TIBA-303583 format. One record per residue (C-alpha): x, y negated, z negated; residue in one letter. Coordinates in steps of 0.2 Angstrom, whole numbers, padded with zeros to 4 digits, always signed. Each point is the difference from the previous one (the first is absolute). Last residue first. Layout:
// TIBA-303583
XYZA
...
// end
This chain:
// TIBA-303583
-0270+0038-0073G
+0017-0003+0007K
+0001-0013+0013R
+0002+0003+0018G
+0009+0014+0010F
+0008+0015-0009K
+0015+0007+0009L
+0013-0006-0013S
+0017-0003+0006P
+0015+0009-0006R
+0015-0011+0004I
+0017+0005-0008N
+0007-0017-0004P
+0013-0010+0010I
+0011-0009-0013Q
-0003-0019+0001L
-0005-0001-0018S
-0014-0013-0003V
+0002-0010-0017G
-0005-0015+0010T
+0014-0013-0005L
+0014+0012-0006L
-0004+0013+0014K
+0001-0014+0013T
+0015-0007-0007L
+0009+0017-0001W
-0004+0003+0018I
+0005-0017+0006F
+0016+0002-0009F
+0004+0016+0008V
-0004-0007+0017L
+0012-0015-0004V
+0014+0011-0005A
-0002+0010+0016L
+0002-0016+0010P
+0014-0005-0011I
+0010+0016+0002A
+0000+0001+0018C
+0005-0015+0010S
+0005-0012-0014T
+0009+0013-0010V
+0008+0008+0015I
+0006-0017+0007L
+0008-0004-0017V
+0009+0016-0001A
+0006-0002+0018I
+0006-0017-0004A
+0010+0007-0015E
+0008+0013+0011T
+0005-0013+0013I
+0008-0010-0014R
+0009+0015-0006N
+0006+0004+0018M
+0006-0017+0002T
+0010+0001-0016N
+0008+0016+0006E
+0003-0008+0017F
+0011-0014-0009K
+0008+0013-0010E
+0005+0010+0015L
+0007-0016+0008Q
+0010-0004-0015A
+0007+0018-0001S
+0004+0000+0018V
+0012-0015-0002G
+0002-0007-0018G
+0001-0018+0005K
-0009-0001+0017V
+0011-0004+0015K
+0006+0018-0001N
-0017+0006+0005V
-0001-0010+0015L
+0017+0004+0006K
-0004+0019-0003D
-0016-0003+0010I
+0010-0007+0015A
+0014+0012+0000N
-0002+0009+0016G
+0013-0011+0008D
-0014-0013+0002E
-0017+0006-0004Q
-0014-0011+0006N
-0015+0013-0002K
+0006+0006-0017A
+0002-0018-0006S
-0018-0004+0005D
-0006+0015-0009Q
+0009-0005-0016I
-0007-0018+0000E
-0017+0006+0006K
-0002+0011-0016A
+0005-0014-0012D
-0011-0013+0009N
-0016+0012+0001R
+0003+0005-0019T
+0001-0018-0005D
-0016-0005+0010E
-0011+0014-0005I
+0005-0002-0019T
-0004-0019+0002Q
-0017+0005+0007Q
-0003+0012-0014I
+0005-0013-0014S
-0010-0014+0008Q
-0016+0012+0001E
+0002+0006-0018Y
-0011-0013-0009S
-0012-0002+0014A
-0001+0019+0002D
-0006+0002-0018I
-0014-0013+0002K
-0005+0007+0016D
-0001+0017-0008T
-0014-0006-0012V
-0010-0008+0014V
+0002+0015+0011G
-0006+0012-0015S
-0016-0010+0000V
-0003+0001+0019P
+0006+0019+0000I
-0011+0006-0014V
-0016-0010+0003A
-0008+0011+0012F
+0004+0016-0009V
-0007-0008-0016M
-0016-0005+0007L
-0003+0017+0008A
+0004+0009-0016F
-0013-0011-0009L
-0013+0004+0012I
+0004+0019+0000L
+0000+0000-0019K
-0017-0008-0001V
-0007+0012+0012G
+0008+0015-0009V
-0007-0006-0017E
-0017-0002+0007K
+0001+0018+0008W
+0005+0007-0017T
-0015-0009-0009K
-0013+0008+0011N
-0017-0007-0001E
-0004+0009+0017F
-0007-0015+0009F
+0011-0013-0009L
+0015+0010+0003S
-0003+0000+0018A
+0000-0019+0001I
+0017+0001-0010L
+0007+0013+0013I
-0006-0012+0014L
+0009-0015-0008C
+0016+0010-0002G
+0000+0006+0018A
-0003-0018+0006P
+0015-0005-0011V
+0011+0014+0005L
-0002+0000+0019I
-0001-0016+0009R
+0006-0011-0015F
+0014+0009-0007A
+0006+0010+0015L
-0001-0015+0012A
+0009-0011-0012G
+0013+0014-0004T
+0004+0002+0018I
+0003-0019+0002T
+0015-0001-0013V
+0004+0018+0002M
+0010-0002+0016W
+0011-0013-0007K
+0002+0010-0016E
+0005+0015+0010L
+0012-0009+0010C
+0008-0007-0016L
+0001+0017-0008A
+0008+0007+0016A
+0013-0014+0001L
+0004+0003-0019I
+0003+0019+0003F
+0010-0004+0016M
+0011-0012-0010F
+0002+0013-0014Y
+0006+0013+0013G
+0012-0012+0007S
+0009-0001-0016L
+0011+0016+0004G
+0010-0010+0012A
+0005-0012-0014M
+0005+0015-0010Q
+0010+0008+0014D
+0009-0016+0003A
+0004-0002-0018I
+0007+0017-0001P
+0010-0002+0016T
+0009-0016-0005G
+0015+0007-0007A
+0003+0011+0015D
+0015-0010+0007G
+0000-0016+0009P
-0017-0009+0001L
-0011+0004+0016L
-0012+0011-0011S
-0004-0015-0010I
-0006-0009+0016A
-0012+0014+0005T
-0008+0001-0018S
-0001-0019+0001S
-0009+0000+0016A
-0013+0013-0006A
-0003-0011-0015T
-0001-0016+0010V
-0014+0008+0011G
-0010+0008-0015M
+0001-0017-0009L
-0007-0008+0016E
-0014+0013+0002T
-0005-0002-0019V
+0000-0019+0001S
-0011+0000+0016T
-0012+0012-0009R
-0001-0012-0014K
-0004-0014+0012E
-0013+0011+0009D
-0008+0005-0017L
-0002-0019-0005S
-0007-0005+0017Q
-0013+0014-0001Y
-0005-0005-0017T
-0002-0018+0005G
-0009+0005+0016Q
-0013+0010-0009F
-0016-0008+0006N
+0004+0001+0018E
+0003+0019-0002A
-0018+0003-0002S
-0004+0015-0011S
-0008-0009-0014A
-0010-0012+0011V
-0007+0015+0010G
-0003+0010-0016S
-0009-0015-0008I
-0013-0001+0015W
-0008+0016+0006F
+0005+0013-0014F
+0001-0011-0015S
-0016-0010+0005V
-0009+0016+0003L
+0005+0008-0016A
-0003-0015-0011V
-0017-0002+0008A
-0004+0018-0004L
+0006-0002-0018L
-0011-0016-0002I
-0015+0009+0007A
+0002+0015-0011I
+0002-0011-0015I
-0016-0009+0005V
-0009+0016+0002I
+0006+0007-0017T
-0005-0017-0008K
-0018+0002+0007T
-0001+0018-0005E
+0005-0005-0018T
-0013-0014+0000I
-0013+0012+0007R
+0004+0013-0014E
-0001-0014-0013T
-0017-0005+0006R
-0006+0018+0000L
+0006+0002-0018E
-0010-0016-0005M
// end
């Protein structure tokens, strides 16, 4: 009876090893190619490209507005012009985050299924030979981490698309209004008559310089709001999705994703 039980156990072990080897080979040779192919992520690429276009347009109109404000009579517009010029750092940060996301779309697929999943399967196989629970836990963690890494950007892309859709019209309107306001002042500066073209333009508006400055203050507030939305959709949401995946994995499996201190056993085979 004990011999039969031992044989059944050995058979199950061999089957598990065969399955793990099959998963590792399929992951390395096939799934990794599919997961790292740019053709399979055209929707994600398009969404990131559209967002990058909005950021570059906002950067351009912000720089133009800063220049236009400096053309207004007196120094009253200098603080606003300086604040607008200072927004360029945020735009560069958002562009860097978008470029990183686009680069990571295919890199995470190769990393997850060409390296992490096969490595996790091999560690699980080794844990069967050495009867090491720590190795088994590490193997499971690697596979779970691989799946999470691969899913972060596509899943966060779905969430950010929902938010972007609600703010897209507002951002485009901000770009258009800012471009028109800046162009009006810059065109007046190029077509000066008697050196007073901008003064005449300012005087056409009730309130003069104060009205123009208030207009650009409102523009700066809208640009700042757009930056906040872009930072949330480009940086905060992907991180939040990753944290959610970690929490969900721990909740469903009870496996903590903290890297343990590995002390493998050197004993080979079953005890006794």
